[in-house]
N, C-alpha and C positions, 0 to 999 in steps of 0.2 A: 050217606056220607056220614052222619053221626052215629048210624049202628056200627059202621066199620070203625070209628074212632072209639067208641064205647067198648067193642069188643077187644080192642088194641089195648087199650087201658086194663081191661080185666085179666087178659093175657099176661100183660107185664105184671100186674101185682101179684097174681097167682104163682109165676115162675119166681119173682123174689121171694115171696113167703115159702114156697116150696124149697128154697136152698139153704135155709138154716137147719141146723141140727135140731132134732126133738127127742123126748125121752119119755120113759114112762119107768116108774118104781113101784114095787111092792116090798113090804117090811114087815117084819114082827120084833116085838121087845120082850125081853123076859119080864114078866109081871112083877118080880121081886126087885127089879133093878130100878134104882133111883139114882139117875145120873149125876155125878158130882164129878166132871172132867176138869181138871187144872194142866196136865201135861198129857199131850195125845202123839203118839208116833205113828205117822202114816207109811204104810207099806204097800207100794204099788206094785204089781206085777200084769203089767198092760200089754206086754208083748209089742207088736208092732202095730196095735190097734190104733195109736193116735198119730201114726203118721200120715199126714194129709197132704194135699197140695200145698198147704202153708208152712210145711215141715213137720218136726217133731212138736206135737203139742202137749208131751207129757209134762214138762217142766211147767208150762202155762197152767195145767190142770192143778198139779200139787202146789203152784204158788197161790193160785185162785183159791183153793180150799183153806191154805195156811192163811191167807188174808183174812178170809172170814172170820177164822177162828181166833186170830189175833184181835179182832174187833169184839169179840165176846169175851176176851179176857183168857184165851186158852194158850198157853205156848205151845207150839208144834214143832216137829222135826220130821223129815221125810227121806224116803229113800225109793228110787224106782230102779227095779231089778233090770239089769240090762239083758235084752235078749241074747241068748246063747253064750251068757258069760260062764266061766269056768268055776269062780269062787262067789259065793254070796255072802257079802259082808253085812247083810240085815239083822242076825242075832247079836252081833258085836255092836252094831249101832244102836240097836235098841238097849242093850245093857248099858252103854254109855250114858243115853239120853235118860234112863230111869224114869218111863212114862208111868202114869196110873192108869192108862188105857192105850189099847194099841187098835187101829184102824187098818184092817187089811182089804185092798180092792185087787181083783183078780179078774183078767179075761177068762171068760166061760166057752164062748163060743162066738162065730161071725158065720153071716151069710149074707148074699145078695138079694135084695127084694125088690119088689118093683116101685118101692119108695125110696130105695137108696141101699147103703151098706148098713146092715144092722148088725149091732154087737150086744151080746150079753155079758154083764160084769157080776159079780157076786162081792159085795161088802160085809165084812163082820167086824163087830167090835168086841175086843176081848177087855175085860176089867182084870187088871194085874193083880188086886187084892184077892179076889175070889177064884182067879185063874179060870175064867170060864166065859165062854161067848154069851153076850149079855144082848145082842142085837144083830140082826141080818136084813140085807138088803139085796134084792135083785132089779138090777138097772138094766133096761133096754134102751140103747141109744140108737137112733137113726141118724148116721152121720153124714153131714154135708159140710158147711163151712162153720167155723167157731165151735168145733166138737168139744174142745177142751172146757170152754165155757159153759156150753151144755151140761157136760158130765159133772162138772164141780158143782155147778146150780142145783143140779138134780141130787147130788148127794147131800150139800148142804141144807138144800130145802126140806128134803126128807128128816135129816137129822133134827133140824128145827120142829117139824110137824109131829115127830115122836118124841119130843121132850127131851132130847140128849143135849141139846144146846138151847141157848134161849132164844125165844121166838123173835125177839128184837134184835138179833144180830144180823147185820148186813149179810146179803150173800151175793155170789157171783152171777148175777142173772137168774137169781132163784126165783122161781115162779110157783113152786109145788105148794 
């Protein structure tokens, strides 16, 4: 009986831990770039990738990143491109906000694997003064529950690790 009880508990713990989203991140930063971000515009083109059983988590992702940036003293604005929209107001919104840096995060590909729904994103940071890309990150998200939290945590966590923002800033479940 104790063996059955132990097996049941182990199976339950495995199923619970296996249901959250996970991510991996690889990045590179220009060696000449010294981060001094004060105003960051986030342009997201995530397609339908954060539409989950919980609903559309795109806004939750953008809000999580924006909250973390605000705690770092960074003012931010964001816009998520609407799938199949005719007009893209992103350039106008960027011009109105006048940021010193622009962060884009774009859906690259998605597939179904043995561990769940796998989505690859590319994040790029553009420095407005030099008009160049100063940082890139490839984020692979294995999506289950709380995908927006995992994606925002992965992004903010890597930005901290790469010294783009202060390492002392709080992140949305940032574990990286």
